N, C-alpha and C positions, 0 to 999 in steps of 0.2 A: 504494500500500500504506500502511495506517495505521501509526503509530508502534508501536501495541500489538502488531502482528503481526510485527515485525522481530526478528531474533535478539538475545538479551540479552547485554550485556557481563558480564564476570566481576565478582564481588561481594566481592572481598577488599579490605581497607584499602589495600594497596599500589596497587591499580588506581586508587583515588580519588586517591592522592597523585600518580600519574603524570598523571591527567587534569587535576587542579587546577594542576599545574606547567605543562602545555601551555596551559591557559587563561590563566595569568598571563604566560607568557613565549614562547609559540609565535609563529612556527615555531621549533622547537627539535629538535635531532638526538637520536637514541637515546643516543648517547655522552654528550651533555651532560645528558640526563635521568638516566642512570646515575650520572654524577658528582655531580649535585645531590641525588639521593635516597639514594645509598649502595647502590642495587641493582646487580646485575650486568647487563651488556648483554643477556645471554640472558634474564634475568628481565624486563627492559623490553620486549624483543621479544615475549615470551610474553604480557605484560599488554596490550600495544598491539594484538595480533592480533585479539581479539574486538571491541575498540573500533573498529578499522578495518572489520571485517566488518559490524558493525552500522551503519556510516556515521557514527559520532560523530567519528571522526578521519579525516584524509586526509593523504597525502604531498604535499608541495609540489613544484613543478617545479624549484625551485632545488636545486642539488646542492652538497654541501660535503665536503671531505676531512677525515678525523678526525685527521690528523697526517702528518708527513713519511714518505713511503714507504708510506702506507696503501693499501689496496686500492681497490675501486670507491667512488666518492663516496657519502656517505650522503644520504638524502632526509629532510629535516626534517619533523616532524609538526606539524600544526596542527588546530584545532577546525574542524569543518564546521558553520558557525554556523547555517544554516537547515535542518539535518537535523530539528530538533524545537524546539518552543517550550514555554515553561513559564510558568504564571501564578503570581504571588505576591501575597498580600494581607496588609497590616498592619492589624490590628484594634485600634482605640483606644477610649477611652470615648465619644468624640464623632464619630469619622470612620472610614470605610473608605478605605484608600489601596491602589490596585491597579496592578500592572504586568504586562505580558507581555514576556518576555525570551527571547532566543535562546540557543543553546548556549554562546556566549561571555559570557553574562550581560549582553549589551547590551540596553537597554530599547527595545522596538519600539512599545509603546503604553502609555499610562498614564491613570488616571482616579482622581479623589478625589470622594467623596460624603459628605454628612452622614449620621450614623447616627440615623435617626428613631425606631427601636425598639431597645432594649438587651436585651430578653429573648432567650434563645437562638433560639427559632423565628423571631421577627421579624428578628433579625440575619442568620440563615442565608438567609432570603428575599431580603434586600437584597444580601447577598454573592453569591448565585447570579445575581442580575440584573447585578451588576458583572462577574462572570466571563463571562457571556454576551456583554456588550458588548465586553470586551477580546478575546475569541476571534473576534468578528465584525468587528473593526476592519479586517481585511484577509481576503479569501477563504481564503488559504492557512493562516491561523492556526488555524482551527477543525479542519481535518483533521490538522494536525500537532501538536496540543496535547492531551494526555490526563492531564497531571500538574499538580497544584495544591498549593502550599505556603501555609500560613496561620500567621502569627506573632502570638501573643497573649500579653499579660503574665500573670504568675502561675505557679502550680504546674501545669505541663503534662506529661503522660505521653505522650511521642511514640509509644512502642511500642503503647500501648492506644488512642491517639487520644482521650484524655480530658483535659479541663480540670478538674483537681481543685479549684482555687480561683483565681479572678481577682478581685483586690480592686477594681480600677477598674470592672469590669462587675458585681461582686457575683454571680458565677457559682460554683456548687458542683456538682462531679461531672457535668459536661456532656459527653456523648459526641459532641464536636464534629465529629471526622473523619467518623464514620458519617453524621451529619446532613447535612453538606455534600456528601459523596459521593452520597447519595441525591438531593439537590437539583440537583446539577450533572452527575452521571454520570461524574465524573472520579475518578482515583486521588488521594486526599488525604493529605497529611502535615501534621500540626500540630506546632508547636514553640514553646517559650518564645521571646518576641521577642528577648531579649538573646542567647540561645544561637544563634538564627538569624543575628543580626547578626555574631556571632563567627565563624560558619562563612563568612559573606560576606567578612569581613576576612581569613580564612585563605586563601580561594580567589583573591581579586582585590584585596584592600585592604592596609591597613597591616601586616597579619600575614603576608602572603604570603612564603613561604620561611623563616619563623621557626618552629622546632620547639616552643618553649615561650613562650607569650605569654598575656596577659590583655586583655580588653576591659572597660572601665568606662564605663557610660553615664550621662549626666547629662541629666535632663529632668523630666517629671512624677513620675517615680520615679528611683531610683538602682539600677542593676543591674550585673552583671558576668558574664562568661563566661570559661572557661579552656580553652586548648589545651595539653595536656601530651604530649610525645612525638608531636607531629603529630596527636593525636586530641582531639576535643572531649571534655572531662571533665564528666560529669553527676553522678557519685556514685551510691550505691546507690539513692537515692530521687529522683534527678533534680533536686535543688536545690543541687548543689555550686556555690559561687561566688555565693551570694545575698548580695551585699555590702551591699545597701541596708538590711538589718536587722542589720548589725554595730553593736554599741553603742560609740559613741565619745564620748558626751556625759554619761556618768554616769547619774543617775536622771532627767534632764530632756533634752528634752521628751518627753511621751508620743507614741507612734507609732500609726498606724492598725492596725498588726499586733497591737497589744496589749502590745508591749514598750515599753521606755523608753530614750531616748538614742540611738536608731538614727540612722545618718547620713542616711537618707531624711527623717527628721523634722526635720533641720536644714538640709539642702542641696538638697532638691528644688525645682524652679522654682516649684511651687505654694506651698511654705512660704516661700521667699524673697520672693515677690510679696506674700504676706499680711503678712509682717513689714515690708516696705518701705511698704506702704499704711498700716499702723498708725503707723509712725514719721514719715511725711510728712503724714499726714492726707488723702492723695489716694486716694480709694476706687476711682477708675477707672484708676489707673496700671497698665499692663501690664508683663510681664516684660522685653520688649526695651527699653522706656524706662528700666526700673529698672537694667538693665545699663549703659546709656549714662550714667545719673547716677553710677553707681559708677566708670565709666571717667573721668569728669570730676572724680573725687576729692571728690564730695559728702560733707560731713562726717557726714551722717546715714546715707546709704545705703551708702557704701563699707565701714564696719565690719560691716554685715550680710553682705555678700559675702565679706569676709575671714574671718568666722567660718565661713561655709559652706565656703569653700575649705580652711580648716584641718581641718574635719571630714572632707572628702573625702580630703585628704592622709593623715590618720591611718588612714582605712579602707584606702586603697591600700597603706600601709606594712604593715598587718596581712596583706593579701593577698600582698604580696611576701615577708614573713617566713615565711609558711606554704608558699608554692608556688615561690618563686624564679624568676619568669619572666624571660626575656631582655628582653622589651619589654612595656610596658603602654600600650595604646591608650585614651586618654580621649576618648570620643565624645560631643559635645553635639548635641542636635537643634536648638538655637537658634544661628543664625549669629553673633549678637552675643557670646554667651558663649564660643563656640568661638574667637573672635578677641580675647577680653579678656585681654591679656597679664598684667595685674595679678593676675587670678584664677589664671592658670597659675602665676605666680611664687609665690603663697601656697600653692598645692597642692604645688609642688615643695619649698618650705621645710618645710612640715609633714611631708611624706613623708620627706624626708632626715633630719629630726630624729628621726623615730620608727622608721625602718627599721634593722634590726640588721645590722651588718657589711656583707657583700657583697650583701645584699638591697637595699641602697641604690644598687646599680649598674644596676638595671633602667632601660632607656631609656623615658622618658615621652614619648609622642607625642600631641599634642592635634589632634583632627580634627573637622570638621563633618559630621554625618550626618543630613540631613533625613529626614522620614518616608518619602519614596519610596525612599530608600536601604534602609530596613528592609523595604519591600515587595520590592525587588530581592533582598535577602537571603532572603526567604521563597521566591522563585522558585528560588534556588540550593538551598534545602532540598529542593524538589521534584525538582530535577535530581539532587541527591545520592541521594535515595531511588530515583530511576529507575535510576541506575547500580548500585544495590545489589539490584535485583530480579532 
């Protein structure tokens, strides 16, 4: 039987919370789920029932008692990993990064290809070929995968499947979900790439189990996503948390968005690399080597990174002052930057200096999230949409 013909799980937010908790911590008993989520045991049992019937969850053979004098032992719940598979694609200016993941969000196949055409039709053709390759990596994948998630930068309307504006691709009002659905025959969910990564952090990453947290991404652009009260917060127009275009530098420098002094115009890897090249006269110097020079306290390069880190810290403080998250996950797609403690220290210093009162208590966590982690998060978006259908 194909996944599409199976009974559907319930589609209320509490069901998603239960599923994501089992994903992160399973096997886990219903009692422990109730304790962690604040739901009653009866509610947990009701929410788990359709997930069990649909084959998304299973009871383990292990039995545990819920307490002294308790009745029959409880059967912990866990994800049935191979019940269904999900494809996730991260679309960048130059590459397509794809994964196929199981219900535990464990990656079973992966592929990266250069993007030879950047127009919407050409991109969709290349994306469809990648999806076909991933689904045929093993015979069972194709028949058990019907949902695809695509993460793309910019103004993305998930509900309408529309890319309103993607600056790196120079796309305007592209009905991307419909185009990909027609090319692949799959059910397609598109999402802003940072919001997708934020959902991934919530389900299995540094935000798991935290009701209020933010993700700040550092790379070619600067972005952020917000989870408030266990829900991804997108705002009325889908652009809530657009941190990259928060002004922190006064009237300078100009930003590609048309504004001035945006943190992205100071601290993106592209801008930092350009400034380091100008300062050193090395036109071929790449970002990873620039980071290494800064780590070695190069007197020309380190001040450039310090300035960028201070701008990031001020922007994070603004985010914390407005939303008061318990944790702020700072995710760099470059491993060297993710491990550069001097940069972290300057971000913390600037953040602490600018944060107001208790907003300065947010826990800053620095992590490395390479591009295939973004593709994995896109697969989780597809899984999330599947649970809600």
